[in-house]
C-alpha distance (Angstrom), angle and dihedral (degrees) to the residues before:
residue distance angle dihedral
X1 . . .
X2 3.85 . .
X3 3.81 115.6 .
X4 3.79 106.2 -100.7
X5 3.93 125.9 -143.3
X6 3.79 114.0 -113.4
X7 3.72 133.7 -159.1
X8 3.78 124.4 -162.0
X9 3.75 131.9 174.7
X10 3.82 93.1 -78.8
X11 3.80 105.2 10.2
X12 3.70 150.4 61.5
X13 3.84 116.0 -150.1
X14 3.70 105.8 -159.8
X15 3.80 124.4 -169.7
X16 3.81 110.1 -104.5
X17 3.70 115.0 -96.9
X18 3.89 133.2 -171.4
X19 3.78 90.5 -111.8
X20 3.84 89.4 59.3
X21 3.89 91.0 71.3
X22 3.89 92.8 81.7
X23 3.76 93.8 57.9
X24 3.78 93.1 40.8
X25 3.79 90.1 51.6
X26 3.81 89.8 56.5
X27 3.78 98.6 44.5
X28 3.88 107.4 30.0
X29 3.87 105.2 63.2
X30 3.77 97.2 80.7
X31 3.78 122.9 126.7
X32 3.84 91.2 -130.3
X33 3.83 88.1 58.0
X34 3.79 102.9 40.5
X35 3.76 103.2 35.4
X36 3.88 95.5 91.6
X37 3.83 94.8 41.9
X38 3.83 119.4 113.1
X39 3.79 115.1 -80.4
X40 3.83 90.2 -116.6
X41 3.82 90.4 67.3
X42 3.83 111.2 104.7
X43 3.76 110.9 -100.8
X44 3.01 131.0 -160.6
X45 3.80 80.0 45.4
X46 3.84 112.4 -116.5
X47 3.76 120.9 -120.4
X48 3.80 90.0 -111.7
X49 3.82 94.0 38.0
X50 3.77 97.1 118.5
X51 3.82 92.1 43.0
X52 3.80 91.3 51.9
X53 3.80 92.9 45.6
X54 3.79 98.1 44.4
X55 3.93 96.2 43.0
X56 3.79 103.1 30.5
X57 3.92 103.0 32.0
X58 3.79 115.7 16.3
X59 3.76 103.0 36.3
X60 3.83 95.2 42.6
X61 3.80 89.1 52.1
X62 3.81 89.4 49.7
X63 3.81 90.9 51.5
X64 3.84 89.3 48.9
X65 3.77 90.4 52.8
X66 3.80 95.7 -119.2
X67 3.81 99.7 106.4
X68 3.74 140.7 30.7
X69 3.73 118.6 -157.7
X70 3.88 130.3 -170.4
X71 3.74 136.3 -177.1
X72 3.76 114.8 -136.6
X73 3.83 116.9 -133.6
X74 3.80 130.9 174.1
X75 3.74 113.7 -121.5
X76 3.79 89.2 -128.2
X77 3.79 91.8 60.9
X78 3.79 105.2 19.1
X79 3.83 93.9 170.6
X80 3.75 92.0 63.6
X81 3.84 120.3 82.6
X82 3.76 109.3 -144.1
X83 3.88 96.4 173.7
X84 3.72 149.5 -27.1
X85 3.78 137.5 -115.3
X86 3.83 129.9 -168.3
X87 3.70 142.9 -179.8
X88 3.77 120.4 -156.2
X89 3.73 140.9 178.3
X90 3.86 91.8 -123.9
X91 3.82 111.5 132.9
X92 3.81 111.4 -97.0
X93 3.77 93.5 -9.1
X94 3.76 108.0 80.1
X95 3.79 105.5 144.8
X96 3.75 132.5 39.1
X97 3.75 135.0 166.5
X98 3.88 146.5 166.1
X99 3.72 132.7 -163.1
X100 3.80 130.0 -168.5
X101 3.76 109.8 -100.2
X102 3.81 91.2 -121.8
X103 3.80 88.4 65.1
X104 3.78 101.8 41.5
X105 3.72 120.3 111.8
X106 3.75 95.6 35.1
X107 3.84 97.2 98.9
X108 3.74 93.0 -107.5
X109 3.79 96.7 124.7
X110 3.82 90.2 48.0
X111 3.72 88.9 53.7
X112 3.81 92.7 47.6
X113 3.87 93.4 43.7
X114 3.73 92.8 52.4
X115 3.82 96.2 54.9
X116 3.83 93.9 41.2
X117 3.86 93.2 47.5
X118 3.82 89.5 49.1
X119 3.87 86.5 51.5
X120 3.73 89.2 52.4
X121 3.73 95.7 52.2
X122 3.75 103.7 31.8
X123 3.74 106.1 31.1
X124 3.80 100.8 27.9
X125 3.81 88.9 35.9
X126 3.82 95.0 -139.3
X127 3.84 115.6 162.7
X128 3.79 101.1 -148.4
X129 3.72 138.8 29.9
X130 3.84 120.0 -157.5
X131 3.81 125.0 -175.9
X132 3.78 128.1 -176.2
X133 3.74 121.6 -153.8
X134 3.78 141.2 166.5
X135 3.86 108.8 -96.5
X136 3.74 90.5 -126.5
X137 3.81 93.1 55.7
X138 3.82 92.2 98.8
X139 3.82 96.1 171.1
X140 3.75 93.5 54.7
X141 3.81 90.5 45.3
X142 3.85 89.7 53.0
X143 3.82 89.1 56.6
X144 3.85 90.6 51.4
X145 3.79 92.8 49.0
X146 3.79 94.5 45.6
X147 3.70 91.5 51.4
X148 3.81 92.8 52.5
X149 3.71 100.2 -104.1
X150 3.78 121.5 147.6
X151 3.79 132.3 -146.9
X152 3.80 110.9 -108.7
X153 3.75 106.4 168.5
X154 3.85 143.8 8.1
X155 3.84 130.6 -153.9
X156 3.78 142.1 142.1
X157 3.73 121.8 -89.2
X158 3.82 138.1 -180.0
X159 3.88 112.4 -113.1
X160 3.79 131.0 174.1
X161 3.78 85.7 -98.0
X162 3.86 92.6 52.0
X163 3.78 136.1 -95.2
X164 3.78 110.9 -22.7
X165 3.79 139.9 171.8
X166 3.82 108.6 -92.7
X167 3.77 132.4 -156.2
X168 3.74 128.7 -159.8
X169 3.87 115.6 -147.8
X170 3.74 127.0 -164.6
X171 3.73 144.6 -175.4
X172 3.79 131.3 176.6
X173 3.87 125.9 -134.0
X174 3.86 88.9 -114.7
X175 3.87 92.4 52.3
X176 3.85 90.2 44.9
X177 3.76 94.6 51.0
X178 3.85 92.5 44.3
X179 3.87 91.3 51.8
X180 3.85 95.6 39.6
X181 3.73 104.0 39.9
X182 3.80 109.3 152.4
């Protein structure tokens, strides 16, 4: 399935395109964004990191039907990328996102996560969504809690910041649809 464009109350979620790499390269490599990414992620971020990611990882996965990637844009400035969100078929790692620090705390990621999670369950017809996160990533944990997810496992994992306690959060399609009935 091709990645659709979404519109929420405050945002446009636009399917990732090759041209987006330039903006991502300028906004993404910030410590506040990357610190909780898996340690195998390149850091310091290479000068062509966004180009490599978009064109050699994200878009090929989209074409293969194993991942769906969106840029997040505020309606007031729809040409400016403020973050990204993705869902993937990776085991126990189905959704990931980042948002520029300037725009955090405004509910934008909750808005984006809601529509993308609904797409995961009700368009892609997946039965379970699992999301790992560093335990100290409080903002991400709040999104999981507010969406009805539950903690199912803990472990240690290497992140860019170092070894951290990790949590695995889960929600089923049935639980999602019960909580988010429109």
